[in-house]
C-alpha positions as CSV (number, residue, x, y, z in Angstrom):
1,M,0.1,0.2,0.0
2,A,1.5,3.6,-1.0
3,A,2.5,5.9,1.6
4,A,0.0,8.5,2.6
5,T,1.7,12.0,2.9
6,P,2.6,12.7,6.5
7,T,0.5,15.0,8.8
8,Q,3.1,18.5,10.2
9,A,3.7,16.1,13.9
10,E,5.1,13.2,11.7
11,T,7.1,15.9,9.8
12,E,8.4,17.1,12.7
13,K,8.6,13.8,14.7
14,K,10.7,12.6,11.8
15,A,12.7,15.9,11.5
16,A,13.4,14.8,15.8
17,H,14.1,11.8,14.9
18,M,16.8,12.4,12.5
19,R,18.7,15.3,14.3
20,L,19.0,12.9,16.8
21,K,20.5,10.4,14.3
22,T,22.6,13.2,13.1
23,E,24.3,13.8,16.6
24,E,24.9,10.2,17.3
25,M,26.6,10.0,14.2
26,R,28.9,12.9,14.6
27,R,30.2,12.3,17.8
28,A,30.5,8.5,17.3
29,G,32.7,9.3,14.1
30,N,34.0,12.9,15.7
31,L,32.6,13.8,12.0
32,T,32.0,17.9,11.3
33,D,29.0,19.7,11.7
34,T,28.1,19.5,7.7
35,E,27.9,16.0,7.7
36,D,24.1,14.4,8.1
37,C,23.1,11.3,8.8
38,I,21.0,9.9,5.9
39,Q,20.4,6.8,7.0
40,D,21.7,4.1,9.6
41,Y,21.8,0.2,9.9
42,H,22.6,-2.9,12.7
43,C,25.1,-4.7,11.7
44,G,28.4,-6.3,12.9
45,L,31.9,-5.9,12.1
46,G,34.6,-8.4,13.0
47,G,32.3,-10.2,15.3
48,V,31.6,-6.9,17.3
49,N,28.1,-5.5,17.0
50,G,26.7,-2.3,16.9
51,R,25.5,0.5,14.2
52,M,26.5,2.0,10.8
53,Y,25.6,5.4,10.0
54,I,25.8,7.0,6.2
55,S,26.5,10.3,5.6
56,Q,27.4,12.7,2.4
57,N,31.3,11.5,2.7
58,H,31.3,8.9,5.3
59,I,30.5,5.6,6.7
60,V,31.0,5.2,10.1
61,F,30.9,1.8,12.2
62,A,30.4,2.5,15.7
63,A,30.1,-0.6,18.3
64,S,27.5,-0.9,20.7
65,I,29.5,-1.6,23.3
66,G,33.3,-0.7,23.9
67,S,35.1,2.2,22.0
68,M,35.4,0.3,18.5
69,M,34.7,2.9,15.7
70,V,35.7,2.7,11.6
71,D,35.6,5.5,9.5
72,I,36.2,5.3,6.0
73,L,35.3,7.2,3.5
74,F,34.1,7.5,0.2
75,R,36.0,8.7,-2.1
76,K,38.4,6.2,-0.7
77,L,36.6,3.5,-1.3
78,K,37.8,1.0,-4.1
79,A,35.2,-2.1,-4.0
80,L,31.6,-2.6,-3.4
81,R,30.3,-5.6,-3.4
82,K,27.7,-8.0,-1.6
83,T,29.3,-11.3,-0.3
84,R,27.4,-14.5,1.0
85,F,28.1,-16.5,4.3
86,L,26.9,-19.9,5.5
87,L,23.9,-17.9,7.4
88,D,24.1,-14.3,7.0
89,N,24.5,-12.1,3.8
90,G,26.8,-9.3,4.4
91,I,28.5,-6.4,2.3
92,T,32.5,-6.2,1.5
93,I,33.8,-2.7,1.2
94,E,37.6,-2.4,0.2
95,C,39.2,1.4,0.8
96,D,43.0,2.8,0.7
97,V,43.8,3.2,4.3
98,A,47.5,4.8,5.1
99,D,48.4,3.9,1.6
100,R,47.3,0.4,2.0
101,L,44.3,-1.3,1.2
102,E,42.0,-2.6,3.4
103,T,39.2,-5.1,3.6
104,Y,36.1,-4.8,6.2
105,V,33.2,-7.6,6.0
106,L,30.0,-6.3,7.1
107,S,27.3,-8.9,8.2
108,G,23.9,-8.8,10.4
109,F,21.7,-6.7,8.2
110,V,18.2,-6.2,8.6
111,H,17.8,-4.6,4.7
112,R,21.0,-5.9,3.1
113,D,20.0,-5.3,-0.2
114,E,18.9,-1.7,0.4
115,T,22.3,-1.0,2.5
116,Y,24.0,-2.2,-0.4
117,N,21.9,0.2,-2.9
118,L,22.5,3.6,-0.8
119,L,26.5,2.6,-0.4
120,D,26.7,2.3,-4.1
121,Y,24.5,4.8,-5.1
122,L,26.1,7.4,-3.0
123,W,29.7,5.9,-4.1
124,R,28.8,6.6,-7.7
125,N,27.1,9.6,-7.2
126,P,28.2,12.4,-4.5
127,P,26.0,14.6,-3.4
128,L,25.9,17.6,-5.3
129,I,24.7,21.6,-3.9
130,F,25.5,24.4,-5.5
131,D,25.4,27.9,-4.2
132,L,26.2,30.8,-7.1
133,A,27.5,33.8,-6.1
134,P,26.3,37.1,-7.8
135,T,29.2,37.4,-10.0
136,Q,28.7,33.9,-11.5
137,S,25.5,34.1,-12.9
138,F,23.5,37.4,-13.6
139,A,20.2,35.0,-14.1
140,A,20.6,34.0,-10.3
141,L,21.0,37.7,-9.0
142,P,18.4,38.7,-7.0
143,P,16.6,41.9,-8.6
144,T,17.7,44.0,-6.5
145,A,21.4,43.6,-7.1
146,R,20.4,43.3,-11.0
147,S,19.0,46.4,-10.3
148,S,21.6,48.4,-9.0
149,R,23.7,47.8,-11.6
150,S,22.0,50.4,-13.9
151,S,22.3,53.2,-10.9
152,S,25.3,52.9,-9.4
153,D,29.1,51.5,-10.6
154,S,29.6,50.1,-7.3
155,V,27.0,47.2,-6.7
156,Q,27.1,45.3,-3.1
157,P,24.7,42.5,-4.1
158,S,22.1,41.2,-1.6
159,P,23.5,39.5,1.4
160,R,22.4,35.7,0.9
161,P,19.2,34.8,3.1
162,A,20.0,32.9,6.2
163,A,17.8,30.0,5.3
164,A,20.0,29.5,2.5
165,A,23.2,29.2,4.3
166,A,21.7,26.9,6.9
167,G,22.3,23.7,7.5
168,A,20.4,21.1,9.5
169,G,17.6,23.1,10.8
170,G,16.8,23.7,14.8
171,G,14.1,23.4,16.1
172,G,10.4,23.9,14.5
173,S,9.1,24.6,11.0
174,D,11.9,26.0,8.5
175,R,9.2,26.7,6.2
176,G,10.1,30.2,5.0
177,R,8.4,32.7,2.1
178,N,6.9,30.1,-0.7
179,S,6.4,27.9,2.0
180,G,10.1,27.3,2.6
181,S,11.7,27.6,-1.1
182,Y,14.0,30.5,-1.9
183,N,13.7,31.6,-5.5
184,P,16.7,33.9,-6.5
185,F,14.7,35.6,-8.8
186,E,11.8,37.1,-5.9
187,S,12.6,39.7,-3.4
188,D,11.5,40.8,-0.4
189,E,13.4,44.6,-1.3
190,P,12.3,47.0,-3.8
191,S,14.9,47.9,-6.2
192,V,16.6,51.2,-6.2
193,A,14.7,53.5,-7.8
194,S,13.1,56.8,-7.5
195,G,9.4,56.5,-5.1
196,G,10.6,53.0,-4.2
197,Q,9.1,52.2,-7.4
198,Q,11.0,49.0,-9.2
199,Q,13.8,50.2,-11.7
200,R,13.2,48.5,-15.9
201,I,16.2,47.3,-17.1
202,S,17.1,48.6,-20.9
203,V,19.3,46.9,-23.1
204,K,19.7,47.0,-26.1
205,V,19.2,43.6,-27.8
206,D,21.4,42.4,-30.9
207,T,18.6,40.6,-33.2
208,Q,20.5,41.3,-36.3
209,S,23.0,38.8,-35.4
210,S,20.3,35.7,-34.7
211,R,18.5,36.5,-37.9
212,N,21.8,36.9,-39.9
213,A,22.3,33.0,-38.4
214,L,18.7,32.4,-38.9
215,R,19.7,33.1,-42.6
216,L,22.5,31.2,-42.7
217,A,21.0,28.1,-41.2
218,E,18.0,28.5,-44.1
219,Q,20.7,28.9,-47.0
220,A,22.2,25.9,-45.5
221,R,19.2,24.0,-45.4
222,E,17.8,24.5,-48.9
223,I,21.5,23.7,-50.2
224,G,21.2,20.0,-48.1
225,A,18.1,19.9,-49.8
226,A,18.7,20.2,-53.3
227,T,22.2,17.8,-52.4
228,L,19.5,15.2,-51.3
229,V,17.9,15.4,-54.4
230,D,21.0,15.3,-56.7
231,L,21.7,12.2,-55.0
232,T,18.4,10.6,-55.5
233,M,18.8,11.1,-58.8
234,Q,22.2,9.9,-59.1
235,A,20.9,6.4,-56.9
236,E,17.7,5.7,-59.3
237,Q,20.8,6.1,-62.7
238,L,23.0,3.8,-60.7
239,D,20.2,1.9,-60.3
240,R,18.7,1.8,-63.3
241,I,22.4,0.8,-65.1
242,E,22.8,-1.8,-62.6
243,Y,19.0,-3.2,-64.4
244,D,20.7,-2.6,-67.7
245,I,23.4,-4.6,-67.1
246,E,21.2,-7.7,-65.7
247,R,19.3,-7.7,-68.4
248,I,22.4,-7.7,-70.9
249,N,23.7,-10.5,-69.1
250,A,20.6,-12.4,-69.2
251,N,20.1,-11.8,-73.1
252,A,23.5,-13.3,-73.6
253,D,22.9,-16.5,-71.7
254,R,19.6,-16.8,-73.4
255,S,21.5,-16.1,-77.0
256,K,24.0,-18.9,-75.7
257,R,21.2,-21.5,-74.9
258,I,19.9,-20.9,-78.2
259,M,23.2,-21.3,-80.1
260,R,23.8,-24.2,-78.3
261,G,20.4,-26.2,-79.0
262,I,21.0,-25.0,-82.8
263,E,24.6,-26.5,-83.1
264,S,24.5,-29.5,-82.3
265,T,21.4,-32.6,-80.9
266,G,22.7,-32.8,-77.7
267,G,22.9,-29.4,-76.7
268,A,19.4,-28.8,-78.2
269,I,18.2,-32.3,-76.1
270,A,20.2,-31.0,-72.9
271,N,18.0,-27.4,-73.6
272,S,14.5,-29.5,-73.5
273,M,15.8,-31.5,-70.5
274,S,16.7,-28.4,-68.5
275,N,14.6,-25.3,-67.0
276,D,15.2,-22.0,-68.5
277,K,16.9,-19.6,-66.4
278,T,17.5,-17.2,-68.1
279,T,14.2,-15.0,-68.0
280,G,15.8,-11.4,-67.2
281,P,15.4,-9.0,-64.4
282,G,11.9,-8.5,-64.9
283,R,10.1,-4.9,-65.3
284,F,12.6,-2.6,-63.4
285,Q,11.2,-2.0,-59.9
286,H,11.7,1.7,-58.1
287,I,14.3,1.4,-55.3
288,D,12.9,3.6,-52.1
289,R,16.3,5.4,-50.9
290,T,14.6,8.0,-48.6
291,L,17.0,8.5,-45.3
292,E,15.5,8.6,-42.2
293,I,17.7,9.8,-39.3
294,P,15.6,9.3,-36.2
295,K,15.4,12.4,-33.8
296,E,16.2,11.5,-30.2
297,D,13.5,13.2,-28.1
298,P,15.8,15.3,-25.6
299,H,15.6,15.0,-21.8
300,V,17.7,15.3,-18.8
301,D,17.9,12.1,-16.6
302,F,19.2,12.1,-13.2
303,A,20.1,8.6,-10.9
304,I,18.0,8.0,-8.0
305,L,17.3,5.8,-5.5
306,Q,13.2,5.4,-5.8
307,K,11.6,4.4,-2.3
308,L,9.5,1.9,-2.5
309,P,5.7,1.5,-0.6
310,N,7.9,-0.8,2.0
311,D,10.8,2.0,2.6
312,H,12.9,-0.3,0.7
313,L,15.1,1.8,-1.8
314,E,15.3,0.2,-5.4
315,P,18.0,2.3,-8.3
316,A,16.0,4.1,-10.5
317,V,16.3,6.8,-13.5
318,L,14.4,10.3,-13.4
319,R,13.5,11.5,-16.9
320,F,12.5,14.8,-17.7
321,Y,11.0,15.4,-21.3
322,D,9.5,18.4,-22.5
323,D,5.9,17.2,-22.2
324,Q,6.1,14.2,-19.0
325,L,8.4,13.1,-16.2
326,L,9.3,9.7,-16.7
327,V,10.6,6.8,-13.8
328,L,13.0,4.3,-15.6
329,D,14.7,1.6,-14.4
330,E,18.2,1.3,-13.7
331,A,18.5,-0.1,-17.5
332,K,16.8,3.0,-18.7
333,K,13.9,1.1,-19.6
334,A,10.3,2.2,-18.8
335,G,9.6,-0.8,-16.0
336,R,8.1,1.4,-13.4
337,S,5.1,2.3,-14.3
338,H,5.4,5.6,-13.4
339,N,4.9,8.8,-15.6
340,W,2.9,12.1,-15.1
341,S,2.6,15.9,-16.8
342,Y,4.2,18.5,-15.4
343,A,0.4,20.0,-15.0
344,A,-0.2,17.1,-12.4
345,I,2.3,18.2,-10.5
346,A,1.3,20.5,-7.0
347,E,4.4,19.7,-4.9
348,V,7.6,19.2,-4.2
349,A,8.9,18.9,-0.7
350,V,12.2,18.0,1.0
351,R,12.1,16.2,3.2
352,P,13.5,15.6,6.9
353,R,16.0,12.9,6.2
354,P,19.1,14.3,4.0
355,F,18.8,13.9,-0.2
356,H,15.0,12.3,0.5
357,V,12.3,14.3,-1.5
358,D,8.5,13.6,-2.4
359,I,6.6,14.7,-5.6
360,R,2.6,15.3,-4.7
361,F,0.1,15.7,-6.8
362,V,-3.2,17.7,-7.3
363,D,-4.9,14.8,-7.5
364,K,-5.0,13.8,-4.0
365,K,-5.6,9.8,-4.4
366,T,-2.6,9.7,-6.6
367,P,0.3,8.6,-3.5
368,R,3.4,10.6,-3.8
369,F,6.5,9.4,-5.2
370,R,9.4,9.7,-2.8
371,L,12.9,9.5,-3.6
372,C,16.3,9.6,-2.7
373,S,19.2,11.8,-4.7
374,S,22.2,13.0,-4.5
375,F,21.1,15.9,-7.5
376,M,18.0,17.2,-5.2
377,Q,19.0,20.5,-6.3
378,A,19.0,20.0,-9.5
379,I,15.6,17.9,-9.6
380,V,13.9,20.7,-8.3
381,N,15.5,22.9,-10.1
382,E,14.0,21.2,-13.3
383,L,10.1,21.3,-11.8
384,Y,10.5,24.8,-11.0
385,F,10.9,25.1,-14.9
386,R,8.5,22.6,-15.8
387,V,5.4,22.8,-14.0
388,P,3.4,25.8,-15.2
389,K,3.9,28.5,-13.2
390,Q,1.9,29.6,-9.7
391,Q,1.4,26.1,-9.7
392,L,4.1,24.6,-8.4
393,L,4.5,24.2,-4.9
394,V,8.1,24.2,-3.3
395,T,8.5,22.9,0.7
396,F,12.1,22.4,3.2
397,E,10.2,20.9,5.8
398,P,12.3,20.9,9.1
399,N,15.6,19.8,9.2
400,C,16.5,19.6,5.7
401,K,19.3,21.6,4.0
402,Q,17.8,24.3,2.7
403,F,19.1,25.4,-1.1
404,K,18.4,27.9,-4.0
405,Y,16.4,27.1,-7.2
406,G,15.3,29.0,-10.5
407,S,18.5,29.1,-12.5
408,R,19.3,26.9,-15.6
409,E,22.4,27.2,-14.4
410,Y,21.9,24.1,-11.3
411,T,21.2,22.2,-13.7
412,D,24.1,22.8,-16.1
413,L,26.7,23.0,-12.9
414,T,24.7,19.3,-12.1
415,T,24.9,17.5,-15.4
416,S,28.3,18.7,-15.7
417,A,29.9,17.6,-12.2
418,G,27.6,14.9,-11.8
419,R,29.9,11.7,-12.5
420,T,29.7,7.9,-12.5
421,R,32.0,5.2,-12.2
422,D,30.3,3.0,-14.6
423,P,31.9,3.9,-18.1
424,E,28.9,2.6,-20.3
425,L,26.7,4.8,-18.3
426,A,29.3,7.8,-18.9
427,A,29.7,7.0,-23.0
428,N,25.9,6.6,-23.3
429,G,25.6,10.2,-22.0
430,F,23.8,9.1,-18.7
431,F,23.8,13.3,-17.8
432,R,22.0,14.4,-21.7
433,P,20.9,18.2,-21.0
434,S,17.6,18.7,-23.0
435,Q,19.1,20.3,-25.9
436,R,15.8,22.8,-26.8
437,R,14.2,25.6,-24.7
438,L,11.5,24.7,-22.8
439,A,7.8,25.2,-25.0
440,H,6.5,27.6,-22.2
441,Q,9.6,29.1,-21.1
442,K,10.8,32.3,-22.1
443,A,14.0,34.0,-22.5
444,S,12.5,37.2,-21.1
445,E,10.5,35.7,-18.0
446,T,13.7,33.6,-17.4
447,I,16.4,36.3,-17.4
448,F,15.2,39.6,-17.2
449,K,12.2,40.1,-15.8
450,D,12.5,43.8,-14.9
451,A,13.3,44.8,-18.5
452,D,10.9,46.7,-20.4
453,D,9.1,45.7,-23.1
454,K,11.4,46.4,-25.8
455,T,14.1,44.4,-24.5
456,K,11.7,41.8,-23.9
457,E,10.6,41.4,-27.4
458,G,14.3,41.8,-28.6
459,L,15.1,38.6,-26.3
460,D,12.1,36.5,-27.1
461,Q,12.9,37.5,-30.7
462,Q,16.9,36.0,-30.4
463,D,15.8,32.7,-28.3
464,N,13.0,32.4,-31.1
465,D,15.6,32.1,-33.7
466,L,18.5,30.2,-31.8
467,D,15.6,27.9,-30.7
468,E,14.8,27.1,-34.6
469,I,18.1,27.0,-35.8
470,S,18.5,24.4,-32.9
471,C,15.4,22.3,-33.7
472,W,17.0,22.0,-37.2
473,C,19.9,20.5,-36.0
474,L,18.3,17.5,-33.7
């Protein structure tokens, strides 16, 4: 049975539980306050019972009795595999310790496969959270900092909101503006302008360059079409030449057969007792040589762990198309039976357990989709751009790390920085950014919200020209 959406009391209880587990892990492993407990499991190591804590960068085993403690860094791992004993299933970890290879055999798991899935996922996909500085992306600047560029030579960027800079939250709710979401395009302060009114930016947009590029692309397209017509005609000429050669050869064989029957009685007898195979190729048949180049629907993939109704974590892939969201199995096959239109999505909630996210729907009867992902910032960012405006509610629940979203650079940084140790996945482009602008997304709405109408019109014209060129290149 699918898990119901948690109540506020259940969320607060989960947040308090995760804070307690994080404190236990930090004390046991002497870790910094930047490490959060993602999950913990009861297990044994070398005959000693204890608990294994998993954070963003560490695997910590702490004995239940005694002072035994082992701290393993994910970046030091060399091998991770499931092992089977006589009466138990375990996990073997090989890692570098002081320039030598150390092997740890953990056993006694109640949920061995889930533990392995989480360890393997975090090893292959280190968690990524980005915080763009104002100078890194003009699109990520709050309106106050953006507007001040036109009125002052010395720009003092707006301070980063405390909610965005916070780590694991304290007690109480962390819900902030728009239910805890921080959108870098929003600001509580008016821009610098007379009368406290927001100043509108006027920028001259070079649309002539994009139009020239579009004209050259159209010319190239026409040349390509004419070349294809010429190639088709040449191919048909070659087919006719081949047909004529086959017909000439058939006529020559038939002439040889007739002459054999005329020249001797034996030849005539041989002709009468054998089938005539010199009938020729028949009528000329036109061959369809149309070239069909399959167009790949652009999409973005993120590796996730899907949380099943029984709370088991299973490897999966979250795929963003322009018009729908799909969940695929680890081999990128549609075996999960999950696909939704973006209009069906109502809320994305960042849960108290680190790197866990819920996707909730307009239809309350649709079960929430639960996942764990190192790329939750990019996932929230993609949903922000794809779900119809004013519909998506982004919620940061208590104890979660808040982060920024609302800039395409967060997804671009994730897809460029994300890595996998599987060379086949890497070769197949496991992270593939969309090559087309979203149908409902305009450049003027994404980059310059405060621009005047003329600037917005120029930006949209330039964006449409570039988008048309890119669509031809697919």
